[in-house]
C-alpha positions as CSV (number, residue, x, y, z in Angstrom):
1,M,94.1,1.1,-86.6
2,Q,96.7,1.5,-83.9
3,A,95.8,0.4,-80.3
4,E,96.5,3.9,-79.0
5,Q,93.8,5.3,-81.2
6,V,91.2,3.2,-79.4
7,C,91.9,5.0,-76.1
8,S,91.4,8.4,-77.6
9,P,87.9,9.6,-76.5
10,E,87.6,12.3,-79.2
11,R,88.0,9.8,-82.0
12,E,85.2,7.7,-83.3
13,I,86.0,4.3,-84.7
14,E,84.6,3.9,-88.2
15,E,83.9,0.8,-90.3
16,D,85.2,0.8,-93.9
17,G,82.2,-1.1,-95.2
18,M,84.3,-3.7,-97.0
19,A,83.7,-7.4,-96.9
20,Y,86.6,-9.5,-95.5
21,T,87.3,-13.2,-95.5
22,E,89.4,-12.7,-92.3
23,A,88.1,-11.6,-88.9
24,R,90.6,-9.2,-87.4
25,V,90.3,-8.3,-83.7
26,R,92.2,-5.6,-81.8
27,M,91.6,-5.3,-78.1
28,A,92.8,-2.4,-76.0
29,F,92.5,-1.8,-72.2
30,C,92.7,1.9,-71.5
31,R,92.6,4.1,-68.5
32,G,91.4,7.4,-69.9
33,P,93.5,8.2,-72.9
34,Y,96.4,5.9,-71.8
35,L,96.9,2.4,-73.3
36,L,97.6,-0.1,-70.5
37,S,97.6,-3.3,-72.6
38,T,96.7,-4.6,-76.0
39,S,96.2,-7.8,-77.9
40,Y,95.6,-8.6,-81.6
41,G,94.7,-11.6,-83.6
42,S,93.0,-12.8,-86.7
43,I,91.3,-15.9,-88.1
44,R,90.2,-16.8,-91.7
45,G,86.9,-18.3,-92.8
46,V,84.7,-17.2,-89.9
47,G,81.3,-15.9,-90.9
48,D,79.5,-16.0,-87.6
49,P,80.4,-14.9,-84.0
50,A,79.0,-18.2,-82.8
51,D,81.8,-20.1,-84.6
52,P,83.8,-22.0,-81.9
53,R,87.1,-20.8,-83.6
54,F,86.0,-17.2,-83.3
55,Q,85.0,-17.7,-79.7
56,R,88.4,-19.3,-79.0
57,L,90.2,-16.3,-80.6
58,I,88.2,-13.9,-78.3
59,H,89.0,-16.1,-75.3
60,D,92.7,-16.2,-76.1
61,L,93.0,-12.4,-76.8
62,T,91.1,-11.6,-73.6
63,R,93.5,-13.7,-71.5
64,E,96.4,-12.0,-73.3
65,L,94.9,-8.5,-72.6
66,F,94.4,-9.3,-68.9
67,P,97.2,-11.7,-67.8
68,H,96.7,-13.6,-64.5
69,R,98.4,-11.9,-61.6
70,E,98.7,-13.3,-58.1
71,Y,98.0,-11.0,-55.1
72,R,99.6,-12.2,-52.0
73,G,98.5,-9.4,-49.7
74,G,100.6,-6.7,-48.2
75,D,101.7,-3.7,-50.3
76,A,101.0,-3.0,-53.9
77,S,104.4,-4.2,-55.0
78,S,103.1,-7.8,-55.0
79,L,100.5,-7.0,-57.7
80,G,103.1,-6.9,-60.5
81,R,104.1,-10.6,-60.2
82,T,102.8,-12.9,-62.9
83,R,102.5,-16.6,-62.6
């Protein structure tokens, strides 16, 4: 699935019902139908969401999806700066 498809409110995401040995995760941050950021990752041999490796994958992908930005006050132009 393409990240842009996640942002489309008229499309339902379906599972294919197949068993996999690899967990594949695609995250998308949308504003309405518009894709603002995306991250993707995968890990093999994880059978449970409580697995520390899976939790680390989710942590890393979330940080990638929402990178840290410094706000220094003033106008909105300072919001785009990354550390």
